[in-house]
C-alpha positions as CSV (number, residue, x, y, z in Angstrom):
1,M,9.0,4.2,5.4
2,E,6.8,6.0,8.0
3,D,9.3,5.1,10.8
4,D,12.3,6.3,8.8
5,C,10.5,9.6,7.9
6,W,9.8,10.4,11.6
7,T,13.5,10.4,12.1
8,Y,14.5,12.1,8.8
9,A,11.8,14.8,8.4
10,P,12.5,17.0,11.5
11,Q,16.2,16.9,10.7
12,M,15.6,17.8,7.1
13,I,13.4,20.7,7.9
14,E,15.6,22.0,10.7
15,R,18.6,22.0,8.4
16,Q,16.9,24.6,6.2
17,F,17.0,26.9,9.2
18,Y,20.4,25.9,10.6
19,V,22.4,26.2,7.4
20,N,20.4,29.2,6.3
21,H,19.5,28.1,2.8
22,P,19.4,29.3,0.1
23,E,22.6,31.4,0.4
24,V,24.8,28.4,1.1
25,R,23.0,25.8,-1.0
26,K,25.8,25.8,-3.6
27,L,28.6,25.3,-1.1
28,P,30.1,21.9,-0.9
29,E,29.1,19.6,2.0
30,T,32.0,20.4,4.3
31,P,32.3,20.3,8.2
32,E,32.7,24.1,8.2
33,K,29.3,24.5,6.4
34,H,27.5,22.4,9.0
35,L,29.4,24.0,11.9
36,R,27.9,27.3,10.7
37,G,24.6,25.6,10.6
38,Y,24.7,24.5,14.2
39,Q,26.0,28.0,15.2
40,N,22.8,29.4,13.5
41,A,20.8,26.9,15.5
42,F,21.6,28.7,18.7
43,V,19.5,31.7,17.5
44,L,16.4,29.9,16.3
45,T,13.4,31.8,17.6
46,G,10.3,30.4,19.2
47,E,8.4,31.2,15.9
48,Q,10.9,29.2,13.9
49,T,10.8,26.3,16.2
50,A,7.0,26.3,16.0
51,I,7.2,26.4,12.2
52,V,9.6,23.4,12.2
53,Q,7.1,21.4,14.3
54,R,4.1,22.5,12.1
55,L,5.9,21.6,8.9
56,T,7.0,18.2,10.3
57,M,3.4,17.4,11.3
58,N,2.1,18.4,7.9
59,L,4.7,16.3,6.1
60,M,4.1,13.3,8.3
61,G,0.4,13.6,7.8
62,L,1.0,13.1,4.0
63,V,3.4,10.2,4.6
64,A,1.0,8.6,7.0
65,E,-1.8,8.9,4.5
66,A,0.3,7.1,1.9
67,S,1.3,4.5,4.4
68,R,-2.3,3.8,5.5
69,T,-3.5,3.6,2.0
70,T,-0.8,1.1,1.1
71,S,-1.5,-0.9,4.2
72,R,-5.2,-1.2,3.2
73,N,-4.2,-2.2,-0.3
74,L,-1.9,-4.9,1.1
75,E,-4.6,-6.2,3.4
76,N,-6.9,-6.4,0.4
77,M,-4.3,-8.3,-1.5
78,L,-3.2,-10.8,1.1
79,I,-6.4,-11.2,3.3
80,G,-8.9,-10.8,0.4
81,R,-11.7,-8.4,-0.3
82,V,-15.5,-8.9,-0.7
83,E,-16.0,-6.7,-3.7
84,N,-14.8,-7.8,-7.1
85,G,-11.6,-6.1,-8.3
86,P,-8.1,-6.8,-9.5
87,Y,-6.8,-7.8,-6.1
88,R,-9.6,-10.3,-5.5
89,R,-9.4,-11.7,-9.0
90,I,-5.7,-12.3,-9.0
91,G,-5.8,-13.7,-5.4
92,L,-8.5,-16.2,-6.3
93,T,-6.7,-17.2,-9.4
94,Q,-3.4,-17.8,-7.6
95,T,-5.2,-19.7,-4.8
96,A,-6.9,-22.0,-7.3
97,E,-3.6,-22.8,-8.9
98,L,-2.1,-23.4,-5.4
99,Q,-4.8,-25.9,-4.5
100,A,-4.6,-27.7,-7.8
101,A,-0.8,-28.1,-7.5
102,G,-0.8,-29.0,-3.8
103,G,2.0,-26.6,-3.1
104,G,2.9,-24.5,0.0
105,I,1.5,-21.0,0.4
106,W,4.8,-19.2,0.2
107,R,5.7,-20.8,-3.1
108,N,3.1,-18.8,-4.9
109,V,3.9,-15.4,-3.4
110,P,6.4,-14.5,-6.2
111,K,3.8,-15.4,-8.9
112,F,1.1,-13.4,-7.0
113,T,3.2,-10.3,-6.8
114,E,4.3,-10.7,-10.5
115,A,0.6,-11.0,-11.5
116,L,-0.2,-7.8,-9.6
117,R,2.7,-6.0,-11.3
118,R,1.5,-7.1,-14.7
119,D,-2.0,-5.9,-13.9
120,G,-0.6,-2.4,-13.2
121,I,-1.5,-2.3,-9.5
122,T,0.0,0.9,-7.9
123,A,1.0,1.3,-4.3
124,F,-0.7,4.6,-3.8
125,V,-3.5,6.6,-5.4
126,D,-3.9,10.2,-4.1
127,K,-7.1,12.2,-3.7
128,A,-6.7,13.6,-7.2
129,G,-6.7,10.0,-8.6
130,R,-3.0,10.1,-9.6
131,N,-1.0,6.9,-9.3
132,W,2.3,6.9,-7.4
133,N,4.8,4.4,-6.3
134,L,5.9,5.1,-2.7
135,H,9.4,6.2,-3.7
136,T,8.1,8.9,-6.1
137,Y,5.3,10.1,-3.8
138,G,7.7,10.3,-0.8
139,S,10.2,12.2,-2.8
140,M,7.6,14.7,-3.9
141,V,6.2,15.5,-0.5
142,L,9.7,15.7,1.0
143,R,10.8,18.1,-1.7
144,T,7.7,20.3,-1.3
145,T,8.1,20.5,2.5
146,S,11.8,21.1,2.3
147,R,11.2,24.0,0.0
148,Q,8.5,25.5,2.3
149,A,11.0,25.2,5.2
150,E,13.6,27.0,3.1
151,V,11.2,29.9,2.4
152,L,10.2,30.2,6.0
153,A,13.8,30.2,7.1
154,V,14.3,33.4,5.2
155,L,11.0,35.0,6.2
156,T,11.5,34.4,10.0
157,Q,15.2,35.4,10.1
158,D,14.4,39.0,11.0
159,P,11.0,39.5,12.6
160,E,11.1,43.3,11.8
161,Q,11.7,42.7,8.1
162,D,8.4,43.0,6.1
163,L,9.4,43.6,2.5
164,Y,10.8,40.8,0.3
165,Q,11.6,40.6,-3.4
166,I,11.2,37.4,-5.5
167,S,14.3,36.8,-7.5
168,A,14.2,37.1,-11.3
169,H,15.6,34.3,-13.6
170,G,16.6,34.3,-17.2
171,S,14.0,31.6,-18.1
172,T,11.0,30.6,-16.1
173,C,7.5,29.3,-16.4
174,K,4.5,31.6,-17.3
175,L,3.2,31.4,-13.7
176,C,6.4,32.7,-12.2
177,A,7.3,35.1,-14.9
178,S,4.5,37.5,-13.9
179,L,5.4,37.3,-10.2
180,E,9.2,37.5,-10.2
181,G,11.2,40.7,-9.6
182,R,8.3,42.3,-7.6
183,V,8.5,43.4,-4.0
184,Y,5.9,42.0,-1.6
185,S,4.8,42.5,2.0
186,K,5.2,39.6,4.3
187,S,2.4,40.9,6.7
188,G,0.2,41.9,3.8
189,R,-0.4,45.3,5.4
190,D,2.0,47.5,3.5
191,P,-0.1,50.1,1.5
192,D,2.4,50.2,-1.4
193,F,3.3,46.6,-2.1
194,P,1.1,43.5,-2.7
195,P,0.9,40.7,0.0
196,L,3.3,37.9,-0.3
197,A,0.4,35.5,0.1
198,A,-1.0,36.7,-3.2
199,A,2.2,35.4,-5.0
200,F,2.2,32.1,-3.1
201,G,-1.5,31.5,-3.6
202,K,-4.1,31.7,-0.9
203,M,-5.6,28.4,0.5
204,D,-8.8,30.2,1.4
205,K,-9.5,32.7,-1.3
206,A,-11.8,34.7,1.0
207,G,-9.3,34.4,4.0
208,P,-6.7,36.9,5.2
209,D,-3.6,37.9,3.2
210,T,-1.2,36.2,5.6
211,L,1.4,33.5,5.2
212,E,-0.6,31.1,7.4
213,N,-3.3,31.2,4.6
214,S,-0.8,30.6,1.8
215,W,0.9,27.6,0.1
216,L,4.4,29.1,1.1
217,N,5.7,28.7,-2.5
218,I,4.6,29.7,-6.0
219,H,4.4,26.0,-7.1
220,P,6.2,22.7,-6.3
221,N,9.9,22.6,-7.3
222,C,10.0,26.4,-7.8
223,L,13.6,27.7,-7.8
224,H,12.8,31.3,-7.1
225,Q,14.3,32.8,-3.9
226,L,13.2,35.5,-1.5
227,L,15.5,38.4,-0.9
228,A,15.0,41.0,1.9
229,W,14.3,44.4,0.3
230,T,14.6,47.9,1.7
231,P,14.1,51.4,0.2
232,M,17.2,52.6,2.0
233,G,19.8,54.1,-0.3
234,R,17.4,54.2,-3.3
235,S,16.3,57.4,-5.1
236,E,12.7,58.5,-5.0
237,E,12.4,57.8,-8.8
238,E,13.8,54.3,-8.3
239,I,11.4,53.5,-5.5
240,R,8.5,54.9,-7.5
241,K,9.3,52.5,-10.4
242,I,9.6,49.5,-8.1
243,K,6.3,50.3,-6.5
244,E,4.6,50.7,-9.9
245,F,6.2,47.4,-11.2
246,S,5.2,45.5,-8.1
247,S,1.6,46.7,-8.1
248,F,-1.0,44.1,-9.3
249,Q,-3.2,46.9,-10.5
250,R,-0.7,48.9,-12.5
251,N,1.2,45.8,-13.7
252,P,-1.4,43.0,-13.8
253,V,-0.1,39.4,-13.1
254,T,-2.2,38.2,-16.0
255,R,0.3,39.7,-18.5
256,D,3.2,37.4,-19.5
257,P,6.3,39.7,-19.5
258,R,8.6,37.2,-21.2
259,T,10.2,37.8,-24.6
260,Q,9.9,35.2,-27.3
261,K,13.5,34.2,-26.7
262,Q,12.9,33.7,-23.0
263,V,9.8,31.6,-23.8
264,E,11.8,29.4,-26.2
265,A,14.6,29.1,-23.6
266,Y,12.1,27.9,-21.0
267,R,10.4,25.5,-23.4
268,Q,13.8,24.0,-24.2
269,K,14.6,23.7,-20.5
270,E,11.2,21.9,-20.0
271,R,11.9,19.5,-22.9
272,D,15.3,18.7,-21.4
273,R,13.7,18.2,-17.9
274,A,10.9,16.1,-19.4
275,R,13.5,13.9,-21.1
276,W,15.4,13.5,-17.9
277,L,12.3,12.6,-16.0
278,R,11.3,10.0,-18.6
279,D,14.7,8.5,-18.4
280,Y,14.5,8.4,-14.6
281,R,11.1,6.7,-14.6
282,Q,12.4,4.2,-17.1
283,W,15.3,3.5,-14.7
284,E,12.9,2.9,-11.9
285,K,10.7,0.6,-14.0
286,Y,13.8,-1.4,-15.2
287,R,15.1,-1.7,-11.6
288,E,11.6,-2.9,-10.6
289,A,11.5,-5.5,-13.4
290,L,15.1,-6.7,-13.5
291,G,16.5,-5.9,-10.0
292,D,20.3,-5.7,-9.6
293,R,20.8,-6.6,-13.3
294,V,20.2,-2.8,-13.8
295,P,22.7,-0.3,-12.2
296,G,21.8,0.9,-8.8
297,T,22.5,4.6,-9.7
298,F,20.5,6.6,-12.3
299,E,23.6,8.3,-13.6
300,T,25.2,5.0,-14.7
301,F,21.9,3.8,-16.3
302,R,21.5,7.0,-18.2
303,R,25.1,6.9,-19.4
304,H,24.4,3.5,-21.0
305,K,21.1,4.7,-22.4
306,L,22.6,7.8,-24.1
307,A,25.3,5.6,-25.5
308,G,22.8,3.1,-26.7
309,D,25.3,0.3,-26.0
310,E,24.8,-3.4,-25.7
311,K,24.1,-3.3,-22.0
312,F,21.2,-0.9,-22.4
313,Q,19.8,-2.9,-25.4
314,A,19.9,-6.1,-23.3
315,W,18.0,-4.4,-20.4
316,K,15.4,-3.1,-22.9
317,S,15.0,-6.5,-24.5
318,A,14.6,-8.2,-21.1
319,V,12.0,-5.8,-19.9
320,Q,10.0,-6.2,-23.1
321,K,10.0,-9.9,-22.9
322,Q,9.0,-9.8,-19.2
323,N,6.0,-7.5,-19.8
324,R,4.4,-8.4,-23.1
325,L,1.2,-6.6,-22.3
326,D,2.9,-3.3,-21.8
327,K,4.8,-3.9,-25.1
328,S,1.6,-4.6,-27.0
329,S,-0.1,-1.6,-25.6
330,K,2.4,0.7,-27.3
331,H,1.3,-0.4,-30.7
332,D,-1.7,1.1,-32.4
333,I,-4.3,-1.3,-33.6
334,L,-3.8,0.2,-37.1
335,K,-0.4,-1.6,-37.1
336,D,-1.9,-4.8,-35.8
337,I,-4.7,-5.1,-38.4
338,E,-2.9,-3.2,-41.2
339,L,-5.6,-0.6,-42.0
340,K,-4.8,1.8,-44.8
341,A,-4.0,5.5,-44.2
342,I,-6.3,8.2,-45.5
343,P,-4.6,10.9,-47.6
344,I,-4.8,14.4,-46.1
345,T,-6.5,17.0,-48.4
346,N,-7.1,20.7,-48.1
347,K,-10.8,20.0,-47.9
348,A,-10.3,17.7,-44.9
349,I,-8.2,20.4,-43.2
350,D,-10.9,23.0,-43.8
351,R,-13.5,20.5,-42.4
352,V,-11.8,20.2,-39.0
353,P,-14.5,21.4,-36.5
354,A,-14.1,23.9,-33.6
355,V,-14.6,21.6,-30.6
356,R,-15.5,23.6,-27.5
357,P,-15.0,21.6,-24.2
358,T,-17.0,22.6,-21.1
359,G,-15.9,25.9,-19.6
360,W,-13.8,26.9,-22.7
361,S,-14.1,30.4,-24.2
362,A,-14.8,30.7,-28.0
363,E,-11.3,32.1,-28.5
364,R,-9.6,29.2,-26.7
365,A,-11.7,26.7,-28.8
366,K,-10.5,28.5,-32.0
367,R,-6.9,28.1,-30.9
368,L,-7.6,24.3,-30.4
369,Q,-9.1,24.2,-33.9
370,A,-6.1,26.0,-35.4
371,A,-3.7,23.5,-33.6
372,H,-5.6,20.6,-35.2
373,R,-5.4,22.1,-38.6
374,E,-1.7,23.0,-38.2
375,L,-1.0,19.4,-37.2
376,L,-2.6,18.0,-40.4
377,M,-0.7,20.5,-42.5
378,T,2.5,19.3,-40.8
379,V,2.1,15.7,-42.0
380,M,0.3,16.5,-45.3
381,D,3.6,16.1,-47.3
382,Q,4.9,13.3,-45.2
383,P,4.8,9.6,-46.3
384,P,1.3,8.0,-46.0
385,G,0.4,6.9,-42.5
386,T,2.8,9.3,-40.7
387,E,1.7,10.4,-37.3
388,A,2.6,13.7,-35.7
389,G,1.7,15.2,-32.4
390,A,2.1,18.2,-30.1
391,I,1.7,19.2,-26.5
392,Y,0.2,22.5,-25.4
393,S,-0.3,24.4,-22.2
394,L,-3.9,24.7,-20.9
395,D,-4.2,28.1,-22.6
396,M,-3.1,26.5,-25.9
397,Q,0.4,27.8,-26.0
398,L,2.6,25.3,-28.0
399,L,5.2,23.5,-25.8
400,S,6.5,20.9,-28.3
401,R,5.7,19.4,-31.7
402,E,7.0,16.0,-33.0
403,I,6.8,14.2,-36.3
404,G,6.8,10.4,-35.8
405,K,6.8,7.5,-38.1
406,E,4.1,5.3,-39.7
407,H,1.2,5.0,-37.3
408,H,3.3,6.0,-34.2
409,V,4.6,9.1,-32.6
410,E,6.3,9.6,-29.2
411,L,5.4,12.8,-27.4
412,P,7.2,14.3,-24.4
413,S,5.4,14.8,-21.1
414,S,5.4,18.0,-18.9
415,S,5.6,18.7,-15.2
416,E,2.7,21.2,-15.5
417,P,-0.8,20.4,-16.7
418,Y,-1.0,20.1,-20.4
419,I,-3.0,19.0,-23.5
420,S,-1.8,16.4,-26.0
421,I,-2.9,16.2,-29.6
422,H,-2.0,13.8,-32.4
423,N,-3.4,12.7,-35.8
424,H,-4.8,9.3,-36.7
425,P,-4.2,8.4,-40.3
426,D,-6.9,5.7,-40.2
427,G,-9.7,8.1,-39.3
428,L,-10.6,6.1,-36.2
429,I,-11.3,7.0,-32.6
430,F,-8.7,6.7,-29.7
431,S,-6.5,3.6,-29.7
432,H,-5.9,1.5,-26.6
433,G,-2.4,2.9,-26.6
434,D,-3.8,6.4,-26.5
435,I,-5.9,5.5,-23.5
436,D,-3.0,3.9,-21.7
437,T,-1.0,7.1,-22.1
438,F,-3.9,9.3,-21.1
439,L,-4.4,7.3,-17.8
440,S,-0.7,7.0,-16.9
441,R,0.3,10.6,-17.3
442,S,-1.1,12.5,-14.3
443,A,-0.2,15.9,-15.8
444,M,-2.1,15.3,-19.0
445,N,-5.3,17.2,-18.6
446,A,-6.7,16.3,-22.0
447,M,-6.0,14.4,-25.2
448,S,-7.4,15.0,-28.6
449,V,-7.1,13.1,-31.9
450,V,-7.6,14.7,-35.3
451,T,-8.1,12.2,-38.1
452,N,-6.7,12.6,-41.6
453,N,-10.2,13.1,-42.9
454,G,-11.0,16.0,-40.5
455,K,-12.8,14.5,-37.5
456,V,-11.8,15.4,-33.9
457,F,-12.1,13.2,-30.8
458,W,-11.6,14.8,-27.4
459,M,-11.0,13.2,-23.9
460,E,-10.5,15.3,-20.8
461,K,-10.1,14.8,-17.0
462,L,-12.6,17.0,-15.2
463,E,-12.4,18.3,-11.6
464,N,-14.2,15.2,-10.3
465,Y,-12.0,12.8,-12.2
466,D,-11.4,9.6,-10.2
467,G,-8.3,8.1,-11.7
468,F,-8.4,4.9,-9.6
469,L,-11.8,3.8,-10.7
470,T,-11.1,4.7,-14.3
471,I,-7.9,2.6,-14.3
472,V,-9.8,-0.3,-12.7
473,A,-12.4,-0.1,-15.4
474,W,-9.7,0.0,-18.1
475,K,-7.9,-3.1,-16.7
476,K,-11.1,-5.0,-16.8
477,R,-11.7,-4.0,-20.4
478,L,-8.2,-4.8,-21.7
479,P,-8.5,-8.6,-22.1
480,S,-11.5,-8.1,-24.5
481,I,-9.6,-5.5,-26.4
482,Q,-6.5,-7.7,-26.7
483,A,-8.8,-10.5,-28.0
484,C,-10.2,-8.2,-30.7
485,I,-6.7,-7.3,-31.8
486,A,-5.6,-11.0,-31.9
487,S,-8.7,-11.8,-34.1
488,K,-8.4,-8.6,-36.1
489,D,-12.0,-7.7,-35.2
490,I,-11.9,-3.9,-35.8
491,E,-15.6,-3.4,-35.1
492,G,-15.4,-5.2,-31.8
493,Y,-12.3,-3.2,-31.0
494,I,-13.9,0.2,-31.6
495,G,-17.0,-1.0,-29.8
496,H,-15.0,-1.7,-26.6
497,I,-13.2,1.6,-26.8
498,K,-16.5,3.5,-27.2
499,S,-18.1,1.5,-24.4
500,F,-15.2,2.2,-22.1
501,I,-15.4,5.9,-22.8
502,S,-19.1,5.9,-22.1
503,E,-18.6,3.9,-18.9
504,V,-16.0,6.2,-17.3
505,E,-17.9,9.4,-17.9
506,R,-19.4,8.9,-14.4
507,Y,-15.8,8.9,-13.1
508,G,-15.2,12.5,-14.4
509,T,-14.0,11.9,-18.0
510,L,-15.4,14.2,-20.6
511,F,-15.6,12.8,-24.2
512,I,-16.5,14.8,-27.3
513,A,-16.7,13.5,-30.9
514,G,-16.6,16.5,-33.3
515,E,-17.4,16.4,-37.0
516,D,-18.1,19.2,-39.4
């Protein structure tokens, strides 16, 4: 992967300058388009060439980090490691089986890799503790760098041009909504317009308002474009209004300018995108599990999934059979041991406490309390045992709400950090399925459970959250939890859940149990 990227990355970044994106991004891939690109290449400035080299080195640094981490993981898997862990445990188990059977070493390699896959071993864990496979991580860093190159291609096209406007879209996220349409100064020295670095975000908050100290984009995968802006040909009144609109003092960026219709349009777009991403990840997992039995293109896979035809059902059944641990983790213990649901009453709704996590304002905690109460009211008239859930932005703005079925609800994910809440009809703490979801979704900042009798349980990833160590601790705990489920030992099950939560607090997980 690293060798291929050294060939691909410079070409990918240079193309953003040669073809002069974004103006021609929508044109078909024709010889004429790329001829224009290489004509543009003749006028690349020294500054642009230096930027291409800098972006290439930044990108390859990220790729090399992933490569080194994966190499270390492979060494630990194949050579062995001193400390106890999943690699050592699985390696010793497979070696013991090999010695007992008297077989050759290569005969056990498929069993070894399959055992690692069942144990959920990931190829790469980044500094934030998020788990990636190399394909997904590589795609992310390439997309981010490509977008930075595209932005810089526009900004360096004319060294004399200082003012640029960020395009305005019909529906956009809250972060971009307050920044789009404004005019910015590339140098950061214009007295009438804010520095462009303020829109992109400064790497060093106390540093200069220059592009070198910025992230070169509002956020990853941002689709907003930069347009050169000039006051030429505009009336004094028009220029005055643009200056006033662009000013961070007169028009604060903390204000969300979107109408309710625009907010709903963006939320629908995010739901559609989340659905697309879930389907894509499912295709990747199915390909990993079944190989060429699953189509090699995502479009073909999704066509079968949307149709719900026999082929898709066969793939689904095969994956479930191949990974029974994953299948069992999707079921709540309530279904396994047949606990009875608690009826929801108005008294229970009124009893829901105002949980206030660390760093939250009182107003934000009240919005969380209101969300818990609204969720119970949503399922109050549903059949007994119904679960419902919702996802919210970090400032407690509703993104999606879903009503599930008896003891189970499927909630969408989000590309931006979010909070997930759902009810527990049995009145119990987090289930093992909840914890699986909490650990596997990197954008999920927090999860809360509100029980039918008015209790609240809160789990949050803090700034010092170590996802790798938390997942390792969870994998060690799972066999004991599965044994409790098999024996229908509810007290042992809850004990293991509570013990795990207490154990991983040292890895940056906050837990709150709230009762009135």
